[in-house]
C-alpha positions in Angstrom: -10.0 -7.7 -2.5 -8.4 -11.2 -3.9 -6.2 -9.8 -6.4 -3.9 -6.9 -5.1 -2.3 -4.3 -7.6 0.9 -2.7 -7.2 -0.2 0.8 -6.7 2.2 3.4 -7.9 2.4 6.8 -5.9 2.7 9.5 -8.6 3.8 13.0 -6.8 2.4 15.8 -9.1 2.5 19.5 -7.4 3.1 21.5 -10.9 2.0 20.3 -14.3 5.1 22.3 -15.6 7.7 20.5 -13.4 6.2 17.0 -12.8 5.6 16.1 -16.4 6.9 12.5 -16.1 4.8 11.4 -13.3 1.4 13.2 -14.9 1.9 11.6 -18.2 2.5 8.0 -16.8 -0.8 8.8 -14.6 -2.4 9.6 -18.2 -1.3 6.5 -20.0 -2.5 4.2 -17.4 -6.0 6.0 -17.7 -5.6 5.8 -21.4 -4.8 2.4 -21.0 -7.5 1.3 -19.4 -6.4 1.6 -15.8 -7.2 3.2 -12.7 -5.8 6.1 -11.0 -6.9 8.3 -7.9 -5.9 12.0 -8.9 -7.0 15.4 -7.2 -9.6 17.8 -8.1 -10.5 21.0 -6.4 -13.5 19.3 -4.6 -12.2 15.8 -3.3 -9.9 13.4 -4.7 -11.7 11.1 -7.4 -10.9 7.8 -8.5 -10.5 8.0 -12.6 -11.1 5.4 -15.4 -12.0 5.9 -19.1 -15.7 6.7 -19.1 -16.0 5.1 -22.3 -14.4 1.7 -21.5 -17.0 -0.5 -19.8 -14.5 -2.9 -18.6 -12.4 0.0 -17.0 -15.5 1.7 -15.4 -16.6 -1.7 -13.9 -13.2 -1.4 -12.1 -13.9 1.5 -10.3 -16.8 -0.2 -8.7 -15.0 -3.3 -7.7 -12.1 -1.5 -6.2 -14.5 1.1 -4.4 -17.3 -1.7 -3.4 -19.5 0.6 -4.9 -23.1 -0.4 -5.8 -23.6 -0.8 -9.7 -26.9 1.6 -9.7 -25.0 4.3 -8.4 -24.2 6.9 -11.3 -20.7 8.4 -12.1 -19.7 11.8 -13.1 -17.9 12.0 -16.2 -14.8 14.5 -16.2 -13.8 16.8 -18.9 -11.0 19.1 -20.1 -12.5 21.6 -22.4 -16.1 22.1 -23.6 -15.8 20.3 -27.1 -15.5 16.7 -25.0 -19.1 17.2 -24.3 -20.8 16.9 -27.5 -20.5 13.4 -28.1 -21.6 12.4 -25.0 -24.6 14.0 -24.8 -27.9 14.7 -27.2 -28.9 17.9 -26.3 -26.9 20.6 -24.5 -29.8 23.0 -23.1 -29.6 27.2 -23.1 -29.6 26.8 -19.3 -26.3 24.4 -19.6 -24.5 27.4 -21.4 -25.5 29.7 -18.8 -24.5 27.6 -16.1 -20.9 26.8 -17.8 -20.4 30.6 -18.5 -20.8 31.3 -14.8 -19.1 28.3 -13.1 -17.1 26.1 -15.4 -14.3 25.2 -14.8 -15.6 24.5 -11.0 -17.3 22.5 -8.4 -20.3 22.2 -10.5 -22.3 18.8 -12.3 -24.4 19.2 -14.7 -27.1 16.2 -15.8 -27.6 15.8 -19.5 -29.4 13.3 -21.6 -26.8 10.8 -22.8 -25.5 9.6 -26.2 -25.1 6.1 -27.2 -21.2 6.6 -26.4 -21.8 6.5 -22.6 -21.6 3.2 -21.6 -24.7 2.3 -19.4 -22.3 1.5 -16.7 -20.8 4.8 -16.6 -24.5 6.2 -16.2 -25.5 3.5 -13.7 -28.3 2.2 -15.9 -30.0 5.9 -16.4 -30.6 7.7 -19.8 -28.4 10.6 -18.6 -25.3 11.5 -17.7 -23.4 13.3 -15.1 -20.7 16.2 -16.6 -18.0 18.4 -14.9 -15.3 20.5 -16.0 -12.9 20.6 -12.9 -11.0 23.6 -12.1 -7.9 21.9 -10.8 -5.2 22.3 -13.1 -3.7 18.6 -12.4 -6.9 17.2 -13.2 -7.8 18.8 -16.6 -4.0 18.2 -17.8 -4.4 14.7 -16.7 -7.5 14.3 -18.9 -6.0 16.3 -21.9 -3.2 14.0 -21.7 -5.2 10.6 -21.7 -7.2 12.1 -24.1 -10.5 10.7 -23.1 -13.4 11.7 -20.6 -12.7 10.4 -17.3 -15.6 9.0 -15.1 -14.8 9.3 -11.4 -16.5 9.1 -7.8 -14.6 10.3 -4.9 -11.5 7.7 -4.4 -12.3 6.4 -1.3 -14.3 3.0 -0.2 -17.6 3.3 -0.9 -19.8 4.5 1.9 -16.5 5.9 3.9 -15.7 9.8 4.4 -14.3 11.1 1.0 -10.8 12.0 0.4 -9.5 15.2 0.7 -5.6 14.3 0.3 -3.4 11.7 -1.3 -3.0 10.2 2.4 -6.5 9.5 2.6 -6.4 7.4 -1.1 -3.5 5.9 0.2 -5.5 4.5 3.2 -8.2 3.3 1.4 -7.3 2.4 -1.9 -3.4 1.1 -1.8 -3.4 -2.4 -3.7 -6.8 -1.7 -5.0 -5.8 0.8 -8.0 -3.1 1.3 -10.5 -1.9 4.9 -9.5 -2.5 7.8 -6.8 -1.6 11.1 -7.9 -0.4 13.0 -4.7 -1.1 16.6 -5.4 -1.8 18.0 -1.6 -5.0 19.0 -0.1 -8.0 20.0 -2.1 -9.2 23.5 -1.9 -13.1 23.1 -1.7 -13.6 20.1 0.8 -17.0 18.5 -0.5 -18.0 16.7 -4.0 -19.6 19.4 -6.6 -23.1 20.7 -6.8 -25.0 18.4 -9.1 -27.9 20.1 -10.6 -30.2 18.0 -13.5 -31.2 20.1 -16.8 -33.5 17.2 -17.5 -36.7 18.3 -17.0 -39.0 21.3 -16.9 -36.8 22.7 -14.3 -33.3 23.2 -13.0 -33.0 20.4 -10.2 -30.3 20.5 -7.3 -29.8 16.9 -6.5 -26.6 17.4 -4.3 -25.6 20.7 -2.9 -21.7 21.6 -3.1 -19.3 24.3 -3.9 -21.8 26.2 -6.3 -24.5 27.1 -4.0 -28.2 27.0 -4.6 -28.4 30.7 -4.4 -25.4 31.4 -6.9 -27.5 29.1 -9.2 -30.3 30.9 -8.8 -28.4 34.1 -9.6 -28.0 33.0 -13.2 -31.2 30.7 -13.9 -33.7 32.2 -11.6 -35.9 29.3 -10.2 -34.4 26.2 -9.2 -35.4 23.4 -7.5 -34.0 21.6 -4.6 -34.6 17.8 -4.8 -36.2 16.6 -1.4 -33.6 13.8 -1.3 -31.0 16.7 -0.2 -32.3 16.7 3.3 -34.0 13.5 3.3 -33.5 9.9 2.2 -34.4 8.9 -0.9 -38.1 7.8 -1.5 -38.5 4.0 -1.5 -37.9 2.7 -5.1 -36.7 5.6 -6.8 -33.8 5.5 -8.8 -30.5 7.7 -7.5 -30.3 9.9 -10.4 -27.0 11.4 -8.9 -24.2 10.4 -6.8 -24.6 10.8 -3.1 -28.5 10.4 -2.9 -29.3 6.9 -2.1 -26.9 5.0 0.1 -25.4 5.9 3.4 -22.1 7.8 2.6 -19.2 9.4 4.2 -19.6 7.5 7.3 -16.9 6.7 9.7 -16.9 3.9 11.8 -18.5 5.6 14.9 -22.0 6.2 15.3 -23.0 9.7 14.3 -25.8 11.7 15.4 -26.3 15.2 14.4 -27.5 17.6 17.4 -29.6 20.9 16.1 -29.6 23.6 18.2 -27.7 26.5 20.0 -24.2 26.3 21.8 -25.5 26.1 25.0 -28.1 23.2 24.4 -25.3 21.7 22.5 -23.0 21.5 25.2 -25.5 20.8 27.7 -26.8 17.8 25.8 -23.2 16.4 25.0 -21.8 16.9 28.2 -24.6 15.1 30.1 -23.3 11.9 27.9 -19.6 12.0 28.8 -18.0 8.6 28.8 -15.7 6.1 27.1 -15.6 6.9 23.3 -17.9 9.9 23.5 -16.7 12.9 21.2 -18.0 16.1 20.0 -17.6 17.1 16.4 -18.1 20.9 17.0 -17.6 24.6 15.9 -14.3 26.5 17.2 -16.9 28.3 19.5 -18.6 25.3 21.0 -14.8 23.9 22.5 -14.7 25.7 25.6 -18.0 24.8 26.6 -17.6 21.0 26.5 -15.9 18.6 29.0 -16.0 15.8 26.6 -12.9 15.2 24.0 -14.1 17.5 20.9 -12.6 18.4 17.5 -14.0 21.5 15.8 -14.6 21.3 11.9 -14.6 25.0 11.3 -16.4 28.2 12.8 -19.8 28.4 13.1 -20.7 31.2 10.8 -17.7 29.7 8.2 -19.5 27.3 5.8 -16.2 27.5 3.6 -13.9 26.2 6.7 -16.5 23.7 7.8 -16.7 21.9 4.1 -12.7 21.9 3.8 -12.4 20.2 7.2 -15.7 18.2 7.4 -14.4 14.9 5.8 -10.8 15.0 7.5 -12.2 15.1 10.9 -15.1 12.5 10.3 -11.8 10.2 9.7 -10.0 11.6 12.5 -12.8 10.2 14.7 -11.7 6.4 13.6 -8.2 7.8 14.4 -9.3 8.7 18.0 -11.2 5.6 18.6 -14.5 7.2 19.1 -17.5 5.1 19.3 -20.3 8.2 19.4 -19.8 11.4 17.6 -22.2 14.4 18.5 -21.9 16.6 15.5 -23.4 20.2 15.6 -25.5 21.1 12.7 -24.4 23.5 10.5 -26.6 26.2 8.7 -28.6 25.0 5.8 -27.4 28.0 3.7 -24.6 28.7 1.2 -22.0 25.9 1.1 -23.6 25.2 4.7 -26.3 22.9 2.9 -24.0 20.8 1.2 -21.8 20.1 4.6 -25.2 19.6 6.3 -25.8 17.0 3.3 -23.3 15.2 4.0 -23.6 15.2 7.7 -26.7 13.7 7.2 -25.7 10.9 5.4 -22.8 10.1 7.5 -25.4 10.1 10.5 -27.9 7.8 8.5 -30.1 10.9 8.9 -29.9 10.7 12.9 -31.1 14.4 14.0 -32.0 15.2 17.4 -33.5 18.6 17.6 -32.8 20.5 20.9 
């Protein structure tokens, strides 16, 4: 980027003890600036969702395609009314069960939401985060905050301030350092526009949990396959290759012995395994575990950090052991699929 910005790193561990840096970050947002901040899912790159110029800055800083919609973050339910034309009954039920938390809902948008924020769509994606720093930042800025993940477009999402500093130093006005994110993958996105609720992106709130509240819930085919040619992306994370390190990622689907046999046969310079803890003893190539085989929560927390670590290690090809497609594992699988550009070998 031609014009570098002097980026402030503001440490906020506690909203009561670190009021000065938190207030500074809020003032930057209210004034039309860009601030990377923590949520319980991943770090987001925020701007005033109602300020077209500020939101355009997000796309410039990230190198993000303009037709990729953003999620608008709020700190209480009263902020939603001016942003939408309708709040379906299903939304109230989901809000009661999962907000604040890692769930994004898509509504018909009002004229108050700029087209640049919605990616040119007639809908708006809204989330009420659980992270106390995020909520207090929005409250102090007193505006809804549009925020995709705080990384360069296409690279693994950031789960620490250090990841944001690596990607965005000199591109944004401030980075709020508040430690590691607890969930590790972006929020579940469910569309409430249409006859039936539809999951567009899996996340920390599982499909199974949504069905417990709403009954029947569809899963969009693009969750586990490329978006159909010519179809608009109704949610972040649907259309483009995402979450990818520089290394070539290949997903291997099969049992522990088959995984080890396949990877070990390809040992060589720059070959790495991204595997479960249980896989490590059987591998003769360098390996990094991204969690236990049956522990989808640990996989989600470690996923993006391990993808970034692969570049730090100089990996050229990464063979990733495929997670289960249930619970939060579906979200992990969805992210790995896009990191691998949908290259899956079934053993």
